[in-house]
C-alpha positions as CSV (number, residue, x, y, z in Angstrom):
1,M,311.9,150.6,182.8
2,E,314.1,151.1,185.8
3,T,317.5,149.5,185.6
4,T,319.9,148.7,188.4
5,A,323.5,147.8,188.4
6,A,324.2,144.2,189.4
7,S,326.1,143.7,192.6
8,P,329.0,141.2,192.9
9,Q,328.3,138.2,195.0
10,E,329.3,138.8,198.6
11,P,332.1,136.6,200.0
12,R,330.8,133.8,202.2
13,R,330.9,134.7,205.9
14,H,332.6,132.3,208.2
15,H,331.6,133.9,211.4
16,R,328.1,134.4,212.8
17,Y,329.1,137.9,214.2
18,D,331.5,139.4,211.7
19,S,333.2,142.8,212.0
20,A,330.4,144.8,210.4
21,F,327.9,143.3,212.9
22,V,330.1,144.0,215.9
23,L,331.0,147.6,214.8
24,G,327.3,148.3,214.0
25,V,326.3,147.1,217.5
26,T,329.1,149.2,219.0
27,N,327.9,152.2,217.1
28,G,324.4,151.6,218.5
29,V,325.5,151.1,222.1
30,L,327.5,154.3,222.1
31,F,324.6,156.3,220.5
32,N,322.2,154.9,223.1
33,L,324.6,155.9,225.8
34,A,324.9,159.5,224.3
35,E,321.1,159.7,224.1
36,A,320.9,158.7,227.8
37,V,323.3,161.5,228.7
38,L,321.5,164.0,226.5
39,G,318.2,162.6,227.7
40,G,315.5,163.8,225.3
41,T,312.9,162.8,227.8
42,T,314.8,163.7,231.0
43,V,318.0,165.8,230.9
44,L,317.3,167.9,227.8
45,P,313.8,169.2,229.0
46,I,315.2,170.1,232.4
47,F,318.1,171.9,230.7
48,I,315.8,173.9,228.5
49,S,313.5,174.7,231.3
50,R,316.4,176.3,233.2
51,I,316.8,178.9,230.4
52,T,313.2,179.4,229.3
53,A,309.7,178.9,230.7
54,S,308.2,178.3,227.2
55,K,306.6,174.9,227.1
56,V,306.6,175.2,223.3
57,L,310.4,175.5,223.2
58,I,310.8,172.7,225.7
59,G,308.6,170.5,223.5
60,L,310.5,171.6,220.4
61,A,313.9,170.8,221.8
62,G,312.7,167.4,223.2
63,T,311.4,166.3,219.8
64,M,314.0,167.9,217.6
65,A,316.2,164.8,217.5
66,N,313.5,162.6,216.0
67,A,312.1,165.3,213.6
68,G,315.6,166.2,212.4
69,L,316.4,162.6,211.9
70,F,313.6,162.2,209.3
71,M,313.3,165.7,207.7
72,P,316.2,165.6,205.1
73,Q,315.8,162.0,204.1
74,L,313.7,162.6,200.9
75,V,316.4,164.8,199.3
76,V,319.2,162.5,200.6
77,A,317.5,159.4,199.1
78,N,317.3,161.0,195.7
79,L,320.9,162.2,195.9
80,I,322.5,158.9,196.9
81,E,320.2,156.3,195.3
82,H,322.6,156.0,192.3
83,M,325.7,155.8,194.4
84,K,327.5,152.5,194.5
85,R,328.8,153.1,198.0
86,K,326.9,155.1,200.7
87,M,329.6,155.3,203.4
88,P,331.2,158.6,202.2
89,V,327.8,160.3,202.8
90,Y,327.7,158.8,206.3
91,T,331.3,159.9,207.0
92,W,330.6,163.5,205.9
93,S,327.4,163.8,207.9
94,G,329.2,162.2,210.9
95,A,331.9,164.9,210.8
96,V,329.2,167.6,211.0
97,R,327.6,165.8,213.9
98,I,330.9,165.6,215.8
99,G,331.6,169.3,215.2
100,T,328.2,170.5,216.3
101,I,328.0,168.3,219.5
102,W,331.4,169.6,220.6
103,A,330.3,173.1,219.8
104,I,327.3,172.6,222.0
105,A,329.4,171.3,224.8
106,L,331.8,174.3,224.6
107,L,328.8,176.7,224.4
108,V,327.3,175.4,227.6
109,A,330.7,175.3,229.3
110,F,331.7,178.8,228.5
111,S,328.4,180.7,227.9
112,G,326.2,179.1,230.5
113,H,326.5,182.1,232.8
114,S,325.7,184.6,230.0
115,G,322.3,185.8,229.0
116,S,319.8,183.0,228.6
117,A,318.6,184.3,225.3
118,F,322.1,183.9,223.7
119,L,322.5,180.4,225.3
120,L,319.0,179.3,224.1
121,A,319.4,180.6,220.6
122,G,322.9,179.1,220.2
123,F,322.0,175.8,221.7
124,L,318.8,175.3,219.6
125,S,320.7,176.3,216.4
126,L,323.6,173.9,217.0
127,Y,321.3,171.1,218.2
128,A,319.1,171.5,215.1
129,T,322.2,171.2,212.9
130,Y,323.3,168.1,214.8
131,C,319.9,166.5,214.4
132,L,319.6,167.3,210.7
133,A,323.0,165.8,210.1
134,G,321.8,162.7,211.8
135,G,318.9,162.6,209.3
136,V,321.4,162.8,206.4
137,A,323.3,159.9,207.9
138,N,320.3,157.7,208.5
139,I,319.7,156.7,204.8
140,P,323.2,155.5,204.2
141,F,323.3,153.9,207.7
142,M,320.1,151.8,207.0
143,D,321.3,150.9,203.5
144,I,324.6,149.7,204.9
145,V,322.9,147.7,207.7
146,A,320.6,146.1,205.1
147,R,323.6,145.0,203.0
148,T,325.7,143.7,205.9
149,V,323.0,142.1,208.2
150,P,320.6,139.5,206.9
151,S,316.9,140.0,207.5
152,K,316.6,137.2,210.1
153,R,319.5,138.6,212.1
154,R,318.4,142.2,212.2
155,G,316.3,141.6,215.2
156,T,319.4,140.4,217.0
157,F,321.4,143.3,215.6
158,F,319.1,146.1,216.7
159,G,318.3,144.1,219.8
160,A,322.0,144.0,220.8
161,R,322.3,147.7,220.1
162,L,319.5,148.4,222.5
163,F,320.3,145.7,225.1
164,F,324.0,146.6,225.6
165,G,323.1,150.3,225.1
166,G,320.5,149.9,227.8
167,V,323.0,148.5,230.2
168,A,325.4,151.3,229.6
169,S,322.6,153.9,229.7
170,A,321.2,152.6,233.0
171,L,324.6,152.9,234.6
172,A,325.0,156.3,233.0
173,G,321.8,157.3,234.8
174,I,323.6,156.9,238.1
175,G,326.3,159.3,236.9
176,V,323.7,161.8,235.7
177,K,322.0,161.6,239.1
178,N,325.2,162.4,240.9
179,I,326.3,165.2,238.6
180,L,322.9,167.0,238.7
181,A,322.7,166.6,242.5
182,S,326.2,167.8,243.2
183,K,327.0,170.4,240.6
184,P,325.3,173.7,240.1
185,F,323.9,175.0,236.8
186,P,325.5,175.3,234.2
187,E,328.5,173.2,235.3
188,S,326.4,170.1,235.7
189,F,325.1,170.3,232.1
190,A,328.4,171.2,230.7
191,I,329.9,168.0,232.1
192,L,327.0,166.0,230.6
193,F,327.3,167.6,227.1
194,I,331.1,167.1,227.1
195,S,330.5,163.5,228.0
196,A,328.0,163.1,225.2
197,A,330.4,164.6,222.7
198,V,333.1,162.1,223.6
199,V,330.6,159.2,223.2
200,V,329.1,160.5,219.9
201,T,332.6,160.8,218.5
202,G,333.4,157.2,219.3
203,A,330.0,156.0,217.9
204,I,330.5,157.7,214.5
205,I,334.1,156.5,214.1
206,S,333.1,152.9,214.9
207,F,330.6,152.8,212.1
208,C,332.9,154.6,209.6
209,V,335.4,151.8,209.7
210,I,332.9,149.2,208.4
211,R,333.8,147.8,205.0
212,E,330.7,148.5,202.9
213,P,329.9,145.7,200.4
214,A,328.6,146.5,197.0
215,G,324.8,146.1,196.5
216,P,322.0,146.9,194.0
217,F,322.0,150.5,192.9
218,R,320.7,152.7,190.1
219,E,323.1,153.5,187.3
220,S,321.9,157.1,187.1
221,R,320.2,159.6,189.4
222,I,316.4,160.1,188.7
223,P,315.5,163.8,188.2
224,F,314.0,165.1,191.5
225,R,310.6,165.9,189.9
226,E,310.2,162.4,188.7
227,F,311.5,161.1,192.0
228,L,308.7,163.0,193.8
229,R,306.0,161.1,191.9
230,K,307.1,157.9,193.6
231,G,305.7,159.0,197.0
232,P,302.0,159.1,196.0
233,F,302.5,155.8,194.1
234,L,303.9,154.1,197.2
235,L,301.1,155.3,199.4
236,K,298.4,154.3,196.9
237,N,299.7,150.9,195.8
238,V,301.8,149.4,198.6
239,K,299.4,148.7,201.4
240,S,302.0,147.6,204.0
241,Y,303.9,150.8,203.4
242,R,300.8,152.9,203.8
243,M,299.6,151.2,206.9
244,L,303.1,151.4,208.5
245,L,303.0,155.2,208.0
246,V,299.6,155.5,209.7
247,V,300.8,153.5,212.7
248,R,304.0,155.5,213.0
249,I,302.1,158.8,212.7
250,L,299.7,157.8,215.5
251,L,302.6,156.8,217.7
252,A,304.2,160.2,216.9
253,V,301.0,161.8,218.3
254,W,301.3,159.5,221.3
255,G,304.9,160.9,221.7
256,M,303.7,164.5,222.1
257,P,304.0,164.4,225.9
258,L,307.4,162.7,226.1
259,P,309.5,165.8,226.9
260,F,306.8,166.8,229.5
261,Y,306.5,163.8,231.7
262,I,309.6,164.8,233.6
263,I,308.4,168.5,233.8
264,Y,305.0,167.3,234.9
265,A,306.5,165.2,237.7
266,Q,308.8,168.0,238.7
267,E,305.9,170.6,238.9
268,R,303.3,168.3,240.5
269,L,305.5,166.1,242.7
270,A,308.5,168.4,243.5
271,L,311.2,166.0,242.2
272,A,314.7,166.5,243.5
273,P,317.4,167.2,240.8
274,G,319.0,163.8,241.3
275,D,315.7,162.1,240.7
276,V,316.1,162.9,237.0
277,G,319.0,160.5,236.9
278,V,317.0,157.8,238.7
279,L,314.2,158.0,236.2
280,L,316.6,158.0,233.4
281,S,318.1,154.7,234.7
282,I,314.6,153.2,235.1
283,Q,313.8,154.2,231.5
284,M,316.9,152.5,230.3
285,V,316.1,149.4,232.3
286,G,312.7,149.3,230.6
287,T,314.4,149.4,227.2
288,L,316.9,146.8,228.3
289,V,314.4,144.3,229.8
290,S,311.8,144.6,227.0
291,N,314.4,144.4,224.3
292,I,314.9,140.7,225.0
293,L,311.3,140.2,224.0
294,W,311.3,142.6,221.1
295,G,314.4,141.0,219.5
296,Y,313.1,137.5,220.0
297,L,309.7,138.3,218.4
298,S,311.3,140.2,215.5
299,N,313.6,137.3,214.6
300,S,311.1,134.5,215.2
301,R,307.7,135.9,214.3
302,G,308.3,139.1,212.4
303,N,307.8,142.8,213.1
304,K,304.1,143.2,212.9
305,I,303.7,141.5,216.3
306,V,306.4,143.8,217.7
307,L,304.4,146.9,216.5
308,V,301.2,145.5,217.9
309,M,302.6,144.9,221.4
310,V,304.5,148.2,221.4
311,S,301.2,150.1,220.7
312,T,299.6,148.2,223.5
313,V,302.3,149.2,226.0
314,A,302.2,152.8,224.8
315,V,298.6,153.2,225.9
316,F,299.5,152.8,229.5
317,C,302.2,155.5,229.7
318,P,299.9,158.6,229.9
319,V,297.3,156.7,231.9
320,L,299.8,155.8,234.6
321,A,301.2,159.4,234.7
322,L,297.8,160.7,235.5
323,L,297.0,158.1,238.1
324,G,300.4,158.4,239.7
325,V,300.0,162.1,240.5
326,H,296.5,161.7,241.9
327,F,296.8,158.4,243.8
328,L,300.6,158.0,244.7
329,P,301.8,161.6,245.2
330,A,303.9,160.5,248.1
331,F,305.9,158.0,246.0
332,P,306.9,159.9,242.8
333,L,309.8,157.5,242.0
334,V,307.4,154.6,242.2
335,S,304.6,156.0,240.1
336,F,306.8,157.8,237.6
337,G,309.3,155.0,237.7
338,A,306.6,152.8,236.2
339,V,305.8,155.5,233.5
340,F,309.5,155.8,232.5
341,F,309.9,152.0,232.5
342,L,307.1,151.7,230.0
343,I,308.4,154.7,227.9
344,G,311.7,152.9,227.6
345,S,310.0,149.7,226.6
346,T,307.8,151.5,224.0
347,W,310.6,153.5,222.5
348,G,313.0,150.6,222.2
349,G,310.4,148.4,220.6
350,L,309.2,151.1,218.3
351,G,312.7,151.7,216.9
352,L,313.3,148.0,216.4
353,G,309.9,147.1,215.0
354,Y,309.5,150.1,212.7
355,N,313.0,150.0,211.2
356,N,312.9,146.3,210.6
357,Y,309.4,146.3,209.2
358,L,310.4,149.1,206.8
359,L,313.4,147.3,205.7
360,D,311.3,144.1,205.1
361,V,308.9,145.9,202.8
362,S,311.6,147.8,200.9
363,P,313.0,146.3,197.7
364,A,316.8,146.2,197.8
365,D,317.3,148.3,194.7
366,Q,314.7,150.9,195.8
367,R,315.6,151.0,199.5
368,P,316.6,154.6,199.7
369,V,313.4,155.6,198.0
370,Y,311.2,153.7,200.4
371,L,313.2,154.9,203.4
372,G,313.4,158.5,202.2
373,F,309.7,159.0,201.5
374,M,308.5,157.2,204.6
375,N,310.7,159.2,207.0
376,T,310.0,162.5,205.2
377,F,306.2,161.9,205.4
378,L,306.7,161.2,209.1
379,A,308.9,164.2,209.9
380,P,306.2,166.9,210.5
381,A,304.4,164.6,212.9
382,L,307.6,164.3,215.0
383,L,307.5,168.0,215.7
384,L,304.2,167.6,217.5
385,S,305.8,168.0,221.0
386,A,305.9,171.7,220.3
387,V,302.2,171.5,219.8
388,G,302.0,169.5,223.0
389,G,303.6,172.5,224.8
390,L,301.0,174.8,223.3
391,I,298.2,172.4,224.5
392,I,299.7,172.6,228.0
393,D,299.9,176.4,227.9
394,K,296.3,176.8,226.6
395,S,294.7,173.8,228.4
396,S,296.4,171.3,230.7
397,Y,298.7,168.3,231.0
398,E,295.6,166.1,231.5
399,V,294.2,167.1,228.0
400,L,297.6,166.3,226.4
401,F,297.9,163.0,228.1
402,G,294.3,162.1,227.1
403,I,295.2,162.8,223.4
404,A,298.3,160.7,223.7
405,G,296.4,157.8,225.2
406,A,293.8,157.9,222.4
407,A,296.5,158.0,219.8
408,G,298.2,155.0,221.3
409,L,294.9,153.1,221.2
410,A,294.3,154.0,217.5
411,A,297.9,152.9,216.7
412,L,297.1,149.5,218.2
413,I,293.9,149.2,216.0
414,F,295.8,150.0,212.8
415,A,298.8,147.8,213.8
416,L,296.5,144.8,213.9
417,E,295.7,145.5,210.3
418,L,299.4,145.4,209.2
419,E,300.5,142.5,206.9
420,E,303.6,140.5,207.9
421,P,305.9,140.8,204.9
422,R,308.4,138.2,206.0
423,P,307.6,134.6,204.9
424,Q,306.6,132.5,207.9
425,V,308.0,129.0,208.2
């Protein structure tokens, strides 16, 4: 029989938006801004393409943030499940992230003119460490959010992170456009990475000052071998958990081309350097506008409907990319502006719907277990953009986009089979 330590009753909150809510939103806004500057679908693929022609490495770098976010979570979940407070783990991993992002900025600033092999190896090593540290931080982050933000306010919470982050990111796209258009390589990217380092530092500090309340926790750590047996149990016996994993894996397959949309447009439509910033702004506007809908649906109707609609929107991204090149080649910012708008809409809704649905189906005293296994099961699928690069090298962009569209359609079919775990009133 599993036992958990009882948690003291939380003090009654007198304010609708307390300090933990505000600090958590601030953390999200700053991280969204940093992601805009780093640009996993825009800036980062262009940066990597300047130092290597390998589509596999471009795809690997573009997907590393998401894969690194999920890879370490199984081990982390086992290590911290018995801890009364999770914030020290977040703080430690945050310090690693701050150190590595500053190291990346300095590497690009001072080694950008050196051999591309040294720059590429150094960047990928540091970026991998940065992403893995983010994965370590994710379990305590989600547990603290679940303790400080009630279920029916999480749509507002994650929505506010995306909405205000989208505003900041859309404005940042203007800056990215001007920097890439006016500064040569590598100075342009050095400025962007230094800016990202400043923003990431602020994001991590803002969350670290939250006062973490006590919550349900195990009194002792489960041996790792016994802990591993829980994964097959969850997949076999918890249908909502199993179906969510299927939907998320299919959307990971849909995400294979994400680092390559900008490369595809650049190769086929001869985009100017500054157009990258324009597309980045459009992507952030897509996140911003759609987030109003995602947050409302999450709060009022639950997160199944969010995942259904996100999967529907996802199908159109590869379709429009192919149609834009063939039918609107003279208007690249129109055709690919629509693509990046929908990418922003899909990515924002996926983050909100997936995270909230997972929290809804996770019992409070086993939350690290549910989060850790789900995200670790998912991690290999998030490296598929490297496979996407191989598909382009061996076949074509069209084949890759066709696979992505089919995966989005399959995700929609399975999303319709999800159960809504939140009671409907």
